TORKE-781740 format. One line per 5 residues: their letters; for each residue x negated, y, z of N, C-alpha, C. Coordinates in steps of 0.02 Angstrom, whole numbers. Layout:
BEGIN
a	X/Y/Z/X/Y/Z/X/Y/Z ~ ...
***
This chain:
BEGIN
mseav	-43/-59/0/0/0/0/-45/62/0 ~ -27/112/-40/-69/172/-44/-62/214/19 ~ -112/256/30/-112/299/89/-53/348/87 ~ -36/374/28/20/421/21/86/387/40 ~ 95/325/18/157/289/34/160/276/109
eqree	104/255/139/102/243/211/119/307/249 ~ 90/364/227/103/429/259/178/444/256 ~ 210/435/198/281/450/191/322/405/236 ~ 305/341/238/343/295/281/335/312/354 ~ 274/331/375/263/353/444/305/413/460
eqtee	304/463/414/340/525/426/415/512/429 ~ 440/467/387/511/453/388/534/421/453 ~ 489/383/485/508/352/549/496/401/607 ~ 454/452/596/440/502/648/502/546/655 ~ 519/562/716/576/605/729/555/678/719
idlep	589/712/674/576/782/662/640/820/674 ~ 636/868/720/694/910/736/703/960/679 ~ 760/957/646/773/1001/589/804/1067/608 ~ 816/1078/673/846/1141/694/804/1201/675 ~ 736/1199/685/696/1257/663/702/1270/588
anrvi	704/1218/548/711/1226/475/779/1257/459 ~ 831/1233/492/898/1261/480/901/1335/499 ~ 869/1354/554/868/1425/574/834/1468/521 ~ 779/1444/493/744/1482/441/788/1487/379 ~ 819/1433/359/862/1434/300/920/1482/312
dkfid	952/1479/371/1007/1523/387/987/1597/380 ~ 926/1613/401/901/1682/399/898/1709/328 ~ 881/1665/279/870/1688/211/923/1662/161 ~ 973/1628/184/1020/1592/140/1052/1638/88 ~ 1068/1700/105/1103/1744/58/1057/1791/20
mpgnl	992/1785/31/944/1829/-1/925/1803/-70 ~ 928/1845/-122/904/1822/-188/829/1806/-184 ~ 807/1755/-220/737/1737/-219/713/1711/-152 ~ 756/1672/-119/743/1652/-50/696/1591/-42 ~ 678/1558/-96/640/1496/-89/572/1507/-55
mpvlq	534/1555/-78/467/1566/-48/472/1586/25 ~ 514/1634/45/518/1650/116/541/1591/159 ~ 586/1550/131/609/1491/169/551/1443/178 ~ 515/1428/125/458/1381/130/405/1408/178 ~ 390/1473/174/341/1502/220/365/1499/292
gvqde	428/1513/303/456/1510/371/456/1440/400 ~ 474/1392/358/474/1322/381/403/1299/397 ~ 356/1319/354/286/1300/369/262/1333/433 ~ 282/1395/446/264/1428/508/290/1390/568 ~ 349/1361/562/379/1323/617/344/1257/631
ygyip	326/1221/578/300/1153/586/224/1148/576 ~ 195/1199/544/124/1196/527/112/1164/460 ~ 163/1136/431/162/1105/364/235/1097/344 ~ 248/1071/284/317/1060/262/331/985/265 ~ 366/962/316/384/890/318/430/873/260
riaad	424/812/235/465/790/178/539/799/192 ~ 561/781/252/632/786/268/655/859/268 ~ 611/905/287/628/976/286/631/1001/213 ~ 586/977/171/588/996/99/653/972/68 ~ 675/912/85/738/886/59/797/927/84
liaer	794/948/148/847/990/176/850/1057/140 ~ 792/1087/128/789/1151/92/820/1144/23 ~ 802/1091/-12/830/1080/-79/907/1076/-76 ~ 931/1038/-28/1003/1029/-21/1038/1095/-3 ~ 1012/1130/47/1045/1191/71/1040/1249/22
lnvyp	985/1252/-16/977/1307/-65/1004/1287/-134 ~ 1027/1226/-140/1057/1200/-202/1006/1203/-260 ~ 947/1177/-247/895/1171/-299/872/1099/-301 ~ 844/1079/-356/819/1011/-363/758/1001/-318 ~ 752/944/-286/691/930/-247/627/937/-289
sqiyg	631/922/-353/571/929/-396/549/1002/-399 ~ 597/1049/-396/578/1120/-396/541/1138/-331 ~ 566/1111/-276/533/1123/-211/461/1097/-214 ~ 453/1035/-237/386/1005/-238/342/1038/-290 ~ 371/1064/-343/332/1102/-392/300/1163/-359
vltfy	339/1199/-319/313/1258/-284/263/1237/-231 ~ 279/1185/-193/235/1163/-138/167/1139/-163 ~ 166/1109/-222/102/1084/-248/65/1135/-290 ~ 99/1187/-312/66/1239/-352/28/1288/-307 ~ 58/1309/-252/27/1360/-209/-15/1327/-154
aqfhl	-77/1349/-149/-124/1322/-100/-104/1338/-28 ~ -61/1387/-18/-41/1405/50/4/1353/83 ~ 34/1309/43/80/1259/72/44/1193/83 ~ 65/1159/136/33/1096/154/87/1044/167 ~ 75/984/141/124/930/146/106/881/202
kprgr	49/891/233/27/849/289/13/893/349 ~ 20/865/409/4/905/469/-69/928/466 ~ -79/989/492/-147/1018/493/-166/1030/566 ~ -230/1041/575/-257/1052/642/-236/1120/671 ~ -239/1124/736/-225/1186/771/-278/1239/752
fiirv	-339/1216/741/-394/1261/723/-417/1244/652 ~ -407/1291/607/-427/1282/537/-497/1312/529 ~ -545/1269/515/-614/1292/506/-627/1297/431 ~ -650/1356/410/-667/1367/340/-740/1388/337 ~ -778/1356/293/-848/1375/282/-855/1396/210
cvgta	-883/1456/200/-894/1482/133/-952/1444/101 ~ -941/1422/39/-994/1390/0/-1007/1428/-65 ~ -987/1492/-65/-1001/1536/-122/-1076/1548/-129 ~ -1095/1583/-181/-1166/1592/-197/-1207/1620/-139 ~ -1185/1676/-111/-1224/1708/-57/-1231/1661/3
chvqg	-1178/1627/21/-1181/1581/78/-1221/1519/60 ~ -1214/1495/-1/-1251/1436/-22/-1326/1447/-16 ~ -1350/1503/-42/-1423/1515/-41/-1448/1529/31 ~ -1403/1545/76/-1422/1557/146/-1413/1494/189 ~ -1396/1437/159/-1394/1374/196/-1326/1348/214
atriv	-1274/1367/177/-1207/1343/192/-1201/1267/191 ~ -1240/1234/148/-1237/1161/143/-1252/1129/211 ~ -1303/1154/245/-1320/1127/312/-1264/1139/362 ~ -1232/1197/356/-1177/1214/402/-1119/1165/390 ~ -1102/1155/326/-1048/1109/309/-1063/1039/335
etfyd	-1124/1014/322/-1143/947/344/-1141/940/420 ~ -1160/993/455/-1158/991/529/-1087/987/554 ~ -1042/1026/524/-971/1021/543/-946/950/529 ~ -962/923/470/-941/855/454/-964/806/508 ~ -1028/810/526/-1056/765/576/-1023/773/645
klgig	-1015/835/666/-989/849/734/-914/834/740 ~ -877/845/686/-804/835/688/-783/765/665 ~ -826/733/626/-809/667/600/-758/669/543 ~ -752/727/511/-706/734/454/-742/770/398 ~ -714/766/338/-742/800/280/-696/855/256
haett	-709/878/196/-670/932/166/-596/913/161 ~ -554/960/181/-481/953/177/-455/896/219 ~ -491/879/272/-469/827/317/-453/856/386 ~ -414/819/424/-392/840/490/-410/786/541 ~ -433/807/599/-449/759/651/-385/724/674
pdlry	-390/662/696/-330/624/717/-290/658/772 ~ -323/697/815/-288/731/870/-256/797/848 ~ -263/813/784/-236/875/754/-267/938/785 ~ -328/932/811/-363/991/838/-394/1031/781 ~ -426/997/733/-463/1032/680/-443/1009/611
tfekv	-441/1057/565/-441/1044/493/-501/1080/466 ~ -538/1047/422/-599/1076/394/-591/1088/320 ~ -612/1148/296/-608/1164/225/-670/1202/203 ~ -696/1182/145/-747/1221/111/-708/1269/65 ~ -729/1333/65/-695/1382/24/-746/1418/-20
aclga	-723/1444/-77/-768/1475/-125/-795/1542/-100 ~ -756/1580/-63/-779/1645/-39/-735/1669/17 ~ -765/1698/68/-727/1728/123/-732/1804/122 ~ -768/1831/73/-769/1903/62/-814/1943/109 ~ -863/1911/139/-909/1947/183/-980/1923/170
cgmap	-1003/1932/109/-1068/1904/87/-1126/1930/128 ~ -1121/1989/155/-1175/2017/196/-1184/1980/261 ~ -1136/1938/280/-1140/1900/343/-1158/1827/330 ~ -1180/1811/270/-1192/1741/250/-1246/1708/292 ~ -1239/1642/303/-1181/1600/288/-1124/1614/337
lamvn	-1064/1605/314/-1005/1627/351/-957/1569/363 ~ -927/1570/423/-874/1522/440/-817/1561/473 ~ -758/1532/470/-700/1560/505/-665/1504/541 ~ -639/1519/600/-593/1474/635/-529/1514/644 ~ -476/1492/611/-414/1530/606/-432/1600/582
datyg	-423/1652/623/-437/1721/602/-504/1747/628 ~ -540/1708/667/-604/1730/695/-660/1716/645 ~ -703/1766/634/-758/1762/586/-824/1753/623 ~ -865/1707/596/-931/1693/625/-983/1700/569 ~ -1025/1752/574/-1075/1764/523/-1143/1740/543
smtvq	-1189/1740/495/-1257/1717/505/-1258/1649/540 ~ -1219/1604/514/-1211/1538/545/-1276/1499/547 ~ -1283/1461/601/-1339/1414/609/-1310/1349/634 ~ -1351/1297/633/-1330/1232/660/-1311/1239/734 ~ -1349/1278/771/-1335/1289/842/-1268/1324/852
kveei	-1252/1372/808/-1188/1407/814/-1130/1359/800 ~ -1140/1310/755/-1087/1261/743/-1071/1225/808 ~ -1121/1203/843/-1111/1168/907/-1076/1213/958 ~ -1097/1276/962/-1065/1323/1009/-991/1333/992 ~ -977/1341/927/-907/1351/906/-865/1290/924
indyn	-889/1231/909/-851/1171/925/-841/1163/1000 ~ -894/1176/1039/-887/1172/1112/-835/1222/1137 ~ -836/1283/1110/-788/1335/1129/-716/1312/1114 ~ -704/1289/1052/-636/1271/1033/-614/1205/1064 ~ -660/1163/1085/-641/1102/1121/-612/1119/1190
qrplk	-630/1177/1217/-605/1199/1282/-536/1231/1278 ~ -515/1249/1219/-451/1284/1210/-393/1234/1207 ~ -334/1257/1229/-276/1211/1227/-258/1191/1156 ~ -233/1130/1150/-215/1104/1084/-151/1136/1057 ~ -106/1153/1101/-43/1184/1080/-52/1259/1075
sgk	-16/1289/1026/-24/1360/1013/17/1404/1060 ~ 59/1374/1100/101/1413/1146/166/1434/1116 ~ 182/1410/1055/245/1426/1022/301/1393/1057
***
């Protein structure tokens, strides 16, 4: 059985409260062009778009599920799998690359036990390599959620992970 099929079957057996999704849909139901704000709101509630919520959105907005999935797979901002509480992004653009971003990426891989676009089993971290974070003068650069870390070193990777390991797993929502 493929990993995607297993993921879908797991999610279908997992209990997902659809009340937050219904509240988001209710908020935008009468607004023209409501699909994007609904999808963004649902993702804000769950951290990703659960399949059952996507099906609910299609039903309530009277659009084909294929249209929903077309939007979800086209835009990089949407996620179909749960993501970590802390999203770590490391720039691998030219300026960061020449300043040693590869070592930074490899250190994160080693310390977290995950690779690019993967999430730790406890949903604490998701790791992503990105083309540019827009602060080349601080290369090599990493971000954790909205916090920026410039002039990265292997030692800073360890400090960052130690710091975020001390933080609560839940966002307080």
